Wavefront OBJ file of the C-alpha trace (Angstrom):
o trace
v 51.111 121.815 233.007
v 49.239 125.469 234.390
v 46.994 126.062 231.814
v 45.590 122.959 231.074
v 44.864 122.770 235.265
v 43.730 126.044 235.890
v 40.993 125.886 232.452
v 39.893 122.338 234.043
v 39.375 123.754 237.641
v 38.009 127.062 236.359
v 35.250 124.686 234.365
v 34.877 122.519 236.432
v 34.238 125.396 239.427
v 31.873 127.472 237.308
v 33.873 130.606 236.958
v 33.959 132.191 232.937
v 36.750 133.713 232.282
v 35.730 137.158 233.280
v 34.733 135.757 236.639
v 37.275 134.280 237.617
v 39.621 137.494 236.342
v 37.107 139.975 238.307
v 38.347 137.616 241.799
v 41.987 137.836 241.203
v 41.922 141.610 240.166
v 42.902 140.854 236.532
v 41.327 140.533 233.007
v 39.554 137.748 231.259
v 42.149 138.517 228.211
v 45.607 137.707 231.182
v 43.763 134.654 232.143
v 42.790 133.549 228.647
v 46.644 133.766 227.962
v 48.095 131.843 230.605
v 45.437 129.450 230.008
v 46.674 128.865 226.421
v 50.446 128.937 228.413
v 50.660 132.375 226.021
v 52.196 133.714 229.435
v 52.592 132.653 232.915
v 50.601 134.507 235.858
v 53.597 135.696 238.509
v 53.951 134.283 242.483
v 51.140 136.746 243.406
v 48.852 135.335 240.928
v 49.393 132.064 241.751
v 48.620 132.895 245.314
v 45.156 134.311 244.419
v 44.570 131.671 241.775
v 44.614 129.293 244.731
v 43.084 130.779 246.815
v 40.033 131.769 244.792
v 39.658 127.486 243.009
v 40.565 126.275 246.577
v 43.642 124.603 244.955
v 47.374 124.478 245.930
v 49.879 125.952 243.820
v 52.053 122.981 244.023
v 48.958 121.605 241.739
v 48.481 124.622 239.270
v 52.458 124.234 239.203
v 52.272 120.884 238.168
v 54.302 119.815 240.988
v 51.154 117.454 242.250
v 48.559 115.519 240.746
v 46.684 116.367 244.183
v 44.313 119.912 244.209
v 43.738 120.042 247.876
v 45.238 123.255 249.512
v 47.821 122.274 251.921
v 45.784 123.752 255.673
v 48.301 126.547 257.221
v 48.646 125.489 260.695
v 47.725 128.199 263.018
v 49.280 128.363 266.339
v 45.825 128.366 268.594
v 45.049 124.832 267.494
v 45.853 122.527 268.919
v 46.932 119.276 266.687
v 44.333 117.236 267.464
v 41.865 119.769 266.134
v 43.643 120.591 262.869
v 43.536 117.008 262.717
v 40.091 117.261 262.505
v 39.819 120.150 259.870
v 41.793 118.238 257.574
v 39.924 115.591 257.655
v 36.618 117.785 257.147
v 38.578 119.326 254.512
v 38.934 115.718 252.721
v 35.741 115.298 253.045
v 36.586 111.918 255.434
v 33.535 112.792 258.275
v 34.344 109.373 260.095
v 37.757 110.081 260.410
v 36.373 113.809 261.268
v 34.403 111.722 263.761
v 37.346 109.329 265.238
v 39.607 112.059 265.955
v 37.011 113.417 268.015
v 36.347 110.453 269.483
v 39.636 109.327 270.758
v 41.239 111.782 272.918
l 1 2 3 4 5 6 7 8 9 10 11 12 13 14 15 16 17 18 19 20 21 22 23 24 25 26 27 28 29 30 31 32 33 34 35 36 37 38 39 40 41 42 43 44 45 46 47 48 49 50 51 52 53 54 55 56 57 58 59 60 61 62 63 64 65 66 67 68 69 70 71 72 73 74 75 76 77 78 79 80 81 82 83 84 85 86 87 88 89 90 91 92 93 94 95 96 97 98 99 100 101 102 103
């Protein structure tokens, strides 16, 4: 599961094996092994991959079909601010505007 999804996202985002490996402080051979399910990335590498590819670790692990990363709540943002950010991350500008307008 990890291999197929990793390769799919890497290609979709126009990364070569070498580009992606460089961004996660690894090497192309190792990324290729992961993509071909010959090896599994460590937890640390899963997090790096998810961050660089802007996807969730749950998606890479096959636990969800939704690749959208879950926002990590920050204590300095209100619920309304998080609702706007979440709507924008999902590409839902209308919902973001609704949240802003409805005080």
